[in-house]
Structure formats: C-alpha cells, structure tokens
C-alpha positions in Angstrom: 56.0 89.8 74.6 57.3 91.5 71.4 58.8 94.1 73.7 60.0 91.8 75.6 61.9 90.3 72.8 62.9 93.2 71.2 64.2 94.3 74.2 66.4 91.6 74.9 67.7 91.9 71.2 68.7 95.7 72.2 70.5 94.1 75.5 72.2 91.1 73.9 73.5 93.7 71.3 74.6 96.6 73.4 76.8 93.7 75.7 77.8 92.5 72.4 79.0 96.1 71.4 80.9 96.9 74.9 82.3 93.9 75.0 83.7 94.2 72.2 85.0 97.9 72.8 86.4 96.8 76.0 88.8 93.9 74.1 89.7 96.9 72.5 90.6 99.5 74.7 92.5 96.7 76.3 94.8 95.9 73.3 94.9 99.9 73.1 96.8 99.9 76.1 99.0 96.8 75.8 101.0 98.4 73.4 102.5 101.2 74.6 106.3 103.6 73.1 109.5 103.1 73.7 112.0 104.6 74.2 115.3 102.8 75.3 117.2 105.9 75.8 114.7 106.4 79.3 115.6 104.5 81.9 111.6 104.3 83.7 109.0 105.1 81.7 105.2 105.9 83.6 102.1 104.7 82.5 98.9 104.5 83.5 98.9 100.4 84.8 103.0 99.8 83.3 106.5 100.8 84.1 108.9 100.1 81.6 112.2 100.1 82.8 115.4 100.1 80.7 118.6 98.8 82.3 121.9 97.0 82.1 120.9 96.3 78.4 117.7 94.8 79.1 114.1 95.9 79.1 111.5 95.4 81.7 107.9 95.9 82.7 106.2 96.0 85.8 102.6 96.3 87.1 102.2 100.6 88.3 99.7 100.0 91.5 101.6 99.1 94.7 100.9 96.2 95.9 99.6 97.8 99.1 96.5 99.0 98.5 96.7 99.8 94.4 97.7 103.3 94.3 99.3 104.6 91.2 103.4 104.7 91.5 104.5 107.5 89.0 107.4 108.7 90.5 111.1 107.8 91.2 112.4 109.0 94.4 116.4 108.5 95.2 116.2 106.4 92.1 113.3 104.2 93.4 109.8 103.2 92.8 108.2 105.6 94.9 104.2 105.1 96.4 102.6 108.3 96.6 100.4 107.3 98.9 101.8 105.6 102.0 105.7 105.5 101.4 106.6 102.4 99.7 109.3 102.3 98.3 110.6 99.4 95.3 113.7 98.7 93.1 113.9 99.0 89.5 113.3 94.6 89.5 109.9 95.7 91.0 111.3 94.7 94.9 110.2 95.7 98.0 112.8 98.4 99.6 110.8 99.8 102.2 106.8 99.3 103.2 103.8 98.9 104.0 103.9 97.0 100.5 105.1 93.2 101.1 104.7 92.1 97.9 106.9 92.6 95.0 105.7 94.3 91.9 104.4 91.6 89.3 106.5 91.6 86.4 105.1 91.4 82.7 105.8 89.5 80.2 106.4 91.7 77.2 108.2 91.9 74.0 109.6 95.2 72.1 108.5 95.8 68.2 111.0 95.1 65.9 111.0 99.0 64.6 112.1 99.5 68.2 109.3 102.7 68.6 106.7 100.3 70.4 106.9 97.5 73.6 103.7 94.9 73.6 102.7 93.2 76.8 100.7 90.6 77.0 98.3 90.2 79.4 
C-alpha cells in the first residue's frame, strides 16, 4: 500500500514539473527577436512580416497538411511540400491549400528588439 502511495506521489510531482516546463517553453517560443528592417522572418511556428509600415505574425504551417513554410518564392510564402503559395497577408494564392494562414495578435517590445505573440 505504501509503494502505491509513493508511486502516485512521484507521478503527481513528475506531471506537475512536466506541465510547468511545457508552459515555460511555450512562453519562450512566444517572444521572438524582431528586425524591423527585414521584410519576412521565418521561425519554428511563426512568420513575421513587415510591410507598409505594419508588422504582422502568421502561423508558419501550411493549411493543406501542416508542412512548415520556411521560404519565399517570387515574393510569395511557399510551402516546400506540395507547392501551396500565400501572399504576405497569409491569403492562399495557389493550392492545394484552400484556407488562409492564421494571423496572430502580437505586440512589439518598447525597445523594438522583440515581438511577443499572444496565444
């Protein structure tokens, strides 16, 4: 009986520590370096776009099958897997994707060096 209680306690603590670690990783991923002079910056889960004096953040996974968009082709965001293309606002220009990339709420730090994505 004591070993079951100890095992349950260990599992409880392990779960608590793991969830805390996941929260820390998520928070860290939500704060990205920001370069206002770069038109497009690719990150693991986000694409930061600077155009017309505005900055927007898009999800970096293609809406077709979730491949990571990590390059531009002829001024468009291009999926390397199946060739879907999006404009810099995340709108689908070429399939097989048919849904636009999600635009995320964000804010630039007061010193202008980081951008924080609201999730």
